[in-house]
C-alpha positions in Angstrom: 5.4 -17.8 0.1 3.0 -16.2 -2.4 3.5 -12.9 -4.3 0.5 -10.6 -5.3 0.9 -7.5 -7.4 -1.4 -4.9 -8.8 -2.3 -1.2 -9.3 -4.5 0.9 -7.1 -5.8 4.4 -8.1 -5.3 6.7 -5.1 -7.6 9.7 -4.7 -8.2 12.4 -2.1 -9.7 10.0 0.5 -7.7 7.3 2.2 -7.2 4.4 -0.2 -6.1 0.9 1.0 -2.8 -0.1 -0.7 -2.3 -3.6 0.6 -4.4 -6.7 -0.2 -5.4 -8.5 3.0 -5.7 -12.3 2.6 -7.9 -14.0 5.3 -6.6 -17.5 4.9 -6.2 -20.5 2.6 -7.5 -24.0 2.6 -4.1 -25.5 3.6 -3.3 -23.0 6.3 -3.3 -19.4 7.4 -1.8 -16.8 5.0 -0.6 -13.5 6.3 1.0 -10.5 4.7 4.8 -10.1 5.1 5.9 -6.9 3.2 4.7 -4.7 0.5 6.7 -2.6 -2.1 4.7 0.5 -3.1 5.6 2.4 -6.2 4.4 5.9 -7.1 4.0 6.0 -10.9 3.2 9.7 -11.1 5.8 12.1 -12.5 4.4 15.1 -10.8 2.3 14.2 -7.7 3.4 12.9 -4.2 1.3 10.3 -2.4 1.0 10.4 1.3 1.4 7.0 3.0 0.1 5.9 6.5 -2.8 4.3 8.3 -6.5 4.8 7.6 -6.1 8.3 9.0 -3.4 9.3 6.4 -3.3 13.0 5.9 -1.6 14.9 3.1 -0.1 17.5 5.3 1.5 15.3 8.0 2.0 11.8 6.7 5.1 10.4 5.1 5.3 11.4 1.4 6.2 9.0 -1.5 7.4 11.5 -4.1 7.0 11.0 -7.9 8.8 8.0 -9.1 9.8 6.8 -5.6 9.2 3.5 -4.0 9.2 2.2 -0.5 9.0 -1.2 1.2 6.9 -1.6 4.3 6.8 -4.5 6.7 3.1 -5.0 7.0 3.1 -8.3 9.1 1.8 -6.5 12.1 -0.5 -3.9 10.4 -4.0 -5.4 10.9 -5.5 -2.1 9.9 -3.7 -1.9 6.6 -1.6 0.6 4.6 -3.2 3.6 3.0 -2.4 6.3 0.5 -3.9 9.7 -0.2 -3.2 12.6 -2.6 -4.0 16.3 -2.1 -6.0 16.5 -5.4 -6.7 14.3 -8.4 -5.7 10.6 -8.6 -2.4 8.8 -8.9 -1.8 5.2 -9.9 0.3 3.3 -7.3 1.7 -0.2 -8.0 2.3 -2.7 -5.3 4.1 -6.1 -5.0 3.2 -7.9 -1.8 4.7 -11.1 -0.3 2.6 -13.5 1.8 3.5 -16.5 4.0 1.6 -19.5 4.9 1.6 -20.4 8.6 
């Protein structure tokens, strides 16, 4: 199992939060789960698919985190804010098959 972590600046358009790995020399690697952390103290981040919407999607409030099982999400996990930008940190696990 591999672990990837990083930071993504989320703006007013859908921003991909997960890092998709297409494979490795020794076998196929696939995403397993991702921990997403909203580092803002004032702004919520909407979480969803590529069509994430700030009025109807799940809100990750300031300082909150959530873990998402992304093994079956071929389209990815996205974030979006109503205005400005917010730094979102992630920790993602991957498995070799």
